[in-house]
C-alpha positions in Angstrom: 2.1 -29.9 -16.5 -1.4 -31.5 -16.2 -4.3 -29.4 -17.1 -7.6 -30.6 -15.8 -10.1 -28.3 -17.5 -9.9 -28.0 -21.3 -11.8 -24.7 -21.8 -12.8 -23.2 -25.1 -10.0 -20.7 -24.8 -7.5 -23.6 -24.1 -8.6 -25.2 -27.3 -8.3 -22.0 -29.3 -4.7 -21.3 -27.9 -3.7 -24.9 -28.8 -5.0 -24.4 -32.3 -3.0 -21.1 -32.7 0.2 -22.8 -31.5 -0.3 -25.7 -33.9 -0.5 -23.1 -36.7 2.9 -21.8 -35.7 1.8 -18.6 -33.9 4.2 -17.3 -31.2 2.6 -16.3 -27.9 4.6 -15.0 -25.0 3.4 -15.3 -21.4 2.2 -11.7 -21.7 0.3 -12.5 -24.8 -1.3 -15.5 -23.0 -2.4 -13.3 -20.1 -3.8 -10.7 -22.5 -5.9 -13.3 -24.3 -7.0 -15.1 -21.2 -8.3 -12.0 -19.6 -9.4 -9.9 -22.6 -10.5 -12.3 -25.4 -13.7 -10.7 -26.8 -15.7 -13.9 -26.3 -13.9 -16.2 -23.9 -11.8 -13.7 -21.9 -12.2 -13.8 -18.1 -13.1 -10.1 -17.7 -15.2 -9.9 -20.8 -17.9 -12.4 -19.9 -18.6 -12.4 -16.2 -18.6 -10.6 -12.8 -15.6 -11.9 -11.0 -16.2 -10.2 -7.7 -17.6 -11.1 -4.3 -18.7 -14.4 -2.8 -20.1 -15.7 -6.1 -17.0 -14.7 -8.0 -13.3 -15.5 -7.6 -12.1 -12.8 -5.3 -13.1 -9.9 -3.1 -11.6 -6.5 -3.2 -11.3 -3.8 -0.4 -14.3 -1.8 -1.5 -16.5 -5.0 -1.4 -15.1 -5.7 2.1 -15.9 -2.3 3.7 -17.7 0.9 2.5 -15.3 2.9 4.7 -12.5 2.2 2.1 -14.2 4.1 -0.7 -15.5 6.8 1.7 -12.0 7.6 2.9 -10.7 7.8 -0.7 -13.6 10.3 -1.4 -12.6 12.4 1.6 -8.9 12.1 0.6 -9.7 13.5 -2.9 -11.9 16.3 -1.4 -9.0 17.2 0.9 -6.6 17.3 -2.0 -9.0 19.5 -4.0 -9.5 21.9 -1.1 -5.8 22.3 -0.5 -4.5 22.5 -4.1 -7.3 23.4 -6.5 -10.5 24.5 -4.8 -13.6 26.3 -6.2 -14.4 27.0 -8.9 -11.9 24.5 -10.3 -13.6 21.6 -12.2 -12.0 18.2 -11.8 -12.4 14.8 -13.4 -12.4 11.8 -11.0 -11.1 8.8 -12.8 -11.1 5.2 -11.7 -9.2 2.6 -13.6 -10.6 -0.9 -13.3 -13.6 0.0 -11.3 -15.0 -3.5 -10.7 -18.7 -3.3 -9.9 -18.5 0.5 -9.3 -18.7 0.0 -5.5 -15.6 2.1 -4.7 -16.8 4.9 -7.0 -20.2 5.0 -5.5 -18.7 5.1 -2.0 -16.3 7.9 -2.8 -19.1 9.9 -4.4 -21.3 9.5 -1.3 -18.4 10.9 0.8 -17.8 13.7 -1.7 -21.3 14.9 -1.2 -20.3 15.9 2.3 -18.5 18.8 0.6 -21.1 20.2 -1.9 -18.7 22.7 -3.4 -16.4 19.8 -4.3 -19.1 17.4 -5.5 -20.6 20.1 -7.7 -17.2 20.5 -9.5 -16.6 16.9 -10.4 -17.4 14.7 -13.4 -16.8 10.9 -13.3 -14.7 8.8 -15.7 -14.4 5.0 -15.6 -11.7 3.1 -17.5 -13.2 -0.3 -18.2 -12.9 -2.8 -21.0 -15.5 -5.3 -19.9 -19.1 -4.9 -21.2 -20.4 -7.1 -18.3 -18.7 -4.9 -15.7 -19.7 -1.7 -17.4 -23.3 -2.7 -17.0 -22.7 -3.6 -13.3 -21.1 -0.2 -12.8 -24.1 1.6 -14.5 -26.5 -0.2 -12.2 -24.5 0.7 -9.1 -24.1 4.3 -10.1 -27.6 4.8 -11.3 -28.6 7.1 -8.4 -25.8 9.5 -9.3 -26.5 9.4 -13.0 -30.2 10.1 -12.3 -29.1 12.9 -10.0 -27.4 14.5 -13.0 -23.7 13.6 -12.4 -21.8 13.2 -15.7 -20.1 9.8 -15.8 -18.2 8.7 -19.0 -16.8 5.2 -19.8 -13.4 4.8 -21.5 -11.6 1.9 -23.1 -8.2 3.4 -22.0 -6.7 6.5 -20.3 -6.0 7.9 -23.8 -9.5 9.3 -24.2 -9.6 11.0 -20.8 -10.4 14.7 -21.1 -7.6 17.3 -21.0 -9.6 20.4 -19.9 -9.3 20.0 -16.1 -7.2 18.3 -13.4 -7.4 14.6 -13.0 -8.0 12.8 -9.6 -7.1 9.2 -10.4 -7.8 6.1 -8.3 -6.5 2.6 -9.1 -7.4 -0.3 -6.8 -6.1 -3.7 -7.9 -5.7 -2.4 -11.5 -1.9 -2.9 -12.1 -1.8 -6.5 -10.8 -4.1 -7.6 -13.7 -2.0 -6.0 -16.4 0.0 -8.5 -18.6 3.5 -9.3 -17.4 6.4 -11.0 -19.1 8.7 -13.5 -17.4 12.4 -14.0 -18.2 14.6 -16.8 -17.1 18.4 -16.4 -16.6 20.1 -19.1 -18.7 23.8 -19.8 -19.3 23.4 -17.8 -22.6 21.6 -14.9 -21.0 18.0 -13.8 -20.4 15.3 -15.7 -22.2 11.6 -14.8 -22.3 8.9 -17.4 -21.6 6.5 -18.3 -24.4 3.6 -20.7 -24.7 4.3 -24.1 -26.0 2.7 -27.5 -26.3 3.9 -30.6 -24.5 4.2 -34.0 -26.3 0.8 -34.9 -25.0 -0.8 -31.7 -26.2 -1.0 -29.7 -23.0 -0.1 -26.0 -22.7 3.1 -25.1 -21.0 5.6 -22.2 -20.7 9.3 -22.4 -21.7 12.0 -19.8 -21.9 12.3 -19.7 -25.7 13.0 -16.1 -26.8 16.3 -14.2 -26.2 15.6 -10.9 -24.4 16.1 -7.9 -26.6 18.4 -5.0 -25.6 15.4 -2.8 -25.2 13.8 -5.3 -22.7 17.0 -5.7 -20.7 17.4 -1.9 -20.5 14.0 -1.8 -18.8 14.8 -4.6 -16.3 14.6 -3.6 -12.6 17.8 -3.5 -10.5 17.1 -7.0 -9.1 18.2 -8.5 -12.5 21.8 -7.6 -11.7 22.0 -10.2 -8.9 20.4 -13.1 -10.9 22.0 -16.5 -11.2 21.3 -19.2 -13.8 17.8 -20.5 -13.3 16.5 -17.3 -11.6 13.2 -15.8 -12.9 12.4 -12.2 -13.3 9.0 -10.6 -13.9 8.4 -7.3 -15.6 5.2 -5.4 -16.5 6.2 -3.1 -19.4 2.6 -2.1 -20.1 2.0 -1.2 -16.4 5.1 1.1 -16.5 3.9 2.7 -19.7 0.4 3.4 -18.4 1.8 4.8 -15.1 4.1 7.1 -17.1 1.2 8.3 -19.1 -0.8 9.0 -16.0 2.2 11.0 -14.6 2.5 13.0 -17.8 -1.2 13.9 -17.7 -1.0 14.9 -14.1 2.0 17.1 -14.7 0.2 18.8 -17.6 -3.3 19.1 -16.2 -2.6 19.1 -12.4 -4.2 16.6 -10.1 -3.2 13.4 -8.3 -3.1 9.7 -8.4 -3.7 7.2 -5.6 -2.8 3.5 -6.3 -3.6 0.5 -4.1 -2.3 -3.0 -5.0 -0.6 -6.0 -3.6 3.1 -6.3 -4.3 6.5 -5.4 -3.1 8.3 -2.1 -2.5 11.7 -3.1 -4.0 12.3 -5.1 -7.2 12.9 -8.8 -6.6 13.5 -12.0 -8.4 10.9 -14.7 -8.3 7.6 -15.9 -9.7 4.3 -14.3 -8.5 2.1 -15.1 -11.5 -1.0 -16.8 -10.1 -4.6 -17.8 -10.9 -7.7 -17.7 -8.8 -10.9 -19.7 -9.5 -13.8 -19.6 -7.0 -11.5 -18.1 -4.3 -9.0 -21.0 -4.7 -5.5 -20.9 -6.2 -5.2 -23.0 -9.3 -2.6 -23.5 -12.0 -2.3 -20.5 -14.4 -2.8 -22.9 -17.3 -6.0 -24.4 -15.8 -9.5 -22.9 -16.3 -8.0 -20.6 -19.0 -10.5 -17.8 -19.5 -12.4 -18.9 -16.4 -9.8 -17.9 -13.8 -8.4 -14.6 -12.7 -4.8 -14.0 -13.6 -2.6 -11.6 -11.6 1.0 -10.9 -10.6 2.4 -8.9 -7.7 3.1 -5.2 -8.5 6.7 -4.0 -8.4 6.1 -0.5 -7.0 9.7 0.5 -7.3 9.4 0.0 -11.1 6.3 2.1 -11.3 7.9 5.0 -9.3 11.0 4.7 -11.5 8.7 5.0 -14.6 7.4 8.3 -13.4 10.7 9.7 -12.2 11.3 11.9 -15.3 7.8 13.5 -15.2 7.3 16.8 -13.4 5.4 15.3 -10.5 5.9 14.4 -6.8 5.6 10.7 -5.9 5.0 9.3 -2.5 5.3 5.9 -0.9 5.1 3.0 -1.0 3.3 2.7 2.4 1.5 -0.4 3.6 -2.2 -0.1 3.1 -2.8 -0.6 6.8 -0.5 2.4 7.7 -2.0 4.6 5.1 -5.7 3.9 6.0 -4.8 4.4 9.7 -3.1 7.7 8.9 -6.2 9.1 7.1 -8.6 8.2 9.9 -10.1 4.8 8.9 -10.3 3.6 12.5 -12.0 6.7 13.7 -14.6 6.4 10.9 -15.1 2.7 11.8 -15.7 3.6 15.5 -18.2 6.3 14.5 -20.2 3.8 12.5 -20.1 1.2 15.2 -21.5 3.7 17.7 -24.7 3.9 15.6 -24.8 0.2 14.6 -26.5 -3.0 15.9 -24.3 -5.6 17.6 -24.2 -7.7 14.4 -23.2 -4.6 12.4 -20.5 -3.7 14.9 -19.0 -7.1 14.6 -19.1 -6.9 10.8 -17.3 -3.5 10.9 -14.7 -5.0 13.3 -14.1 -8.0 11.0 -13.8 -5.9 7.8 -11.5 -3.3 9.5 -9.2 -6.1 10.7 -9.1 -7.6 7.3 -8.0 -4.3 5.7 -5.7 -3.0 8.4 -4.1 -6.0 10.1 -0.5 -6.9 9.1 -1.4 -10.5 8.9 -4.4 -9.8 6.5 -4.3 -7.2 3.7 -2.7 -4.5 5.8 0.9 -5.3 4.9 0.5 -7.2 1.6 -1.2 -4.3 0.0 0.8 -1.1 -0.7 -0.1 2.5 -1.5 1.6 5.1 -3.6 0.5 8.6 -4.6 1.6 11.2 -7.1 0.7 14.9 -7.4 1.5 17.8 -9.7 4.7 19.5 -8.8 3.5 22.4 -6.6 0.8 20.5 -4.7 0.9 20.1 -0.9 2.0 16.9 0.7 -1.0 14.5 0.3 -2.9 13.3 3.3 -1.8 10.0 4.8 1.8 10.2 3.7 2.9 11.9 6.9 1.5 10.9 10.3 0.8 14.5 11.3 -1.1 15.3 8.2 -4.6 14.0 8.3 -7.9 14.8 6.6 -9.8 17.4 8.6 
């Protein structure tokens, strides 16, 4: 495999391998994204036209507004005044989604006055971006706390959790079915000194026990991806919701049933590149197996819903109606922009089908809005 760009992190990884260190594909992904100096998320703003990709909140303000209304509706139906709640976003990007949902939450003052904000973010660069975006709310007196992980989230009130393109960036492991059984990919060096991946490590019994159902149909040469850390984090979220009450709403691209195949990919300046090129300078993601997430939360005392396509969910909760209302008050250029952004988020041939949505609530909560066509936000 030819690597065209020998970054500082590529050189560090090569040095670690030459010293005999063992790094799985998951270790590689962890280092490439989270290295304290050279990690992709630690040193730059990856979003928007000047970055490497654009997320739904950056495409349309309506996305975050509808989530804010969805949370307000959940609070009204299941918690209500004077119940305090913590709104949590995991992987909040620039803070755009959080700002949009807070703006919508203000429509219901009794809800807005009961909330505190919590952002789970590891990147110092993005934390500063988020503080800049949310400055009006901070100056208005809203309490917003930053966390390195969900472990430090408060336990004194219900949690309303939103995750948008969070799970796709968590480290995966890849396993290849060989004549001798499943083997886990690890980082190696080719004869000419380039980085490569090879199936080197026999899968442990613990790993095989956590494989999704698709593994049973594998033939020699087939590849299986798993995200053990994603399943662990999701299970922790479900446990907290069961104990504290609340809900979780998750958007990501992926598949509803477990499947064999390679979805590990890299983006650099909005272009797909080799996952071993631009190491530390390219975004690394993999498609989310929603069935594995739902299975991870199965034993917790929660109700889980979905997966729905994002287009169906957003349509169910009134996205199109909100877009039309905005267009009625907009200039022609703004109307066209709203039309383009709505098409991109809702259309099956854009993000509408590729992205999926799941939700979870505490056990005695009402059916959440959007997961039945007749149940919409008022």
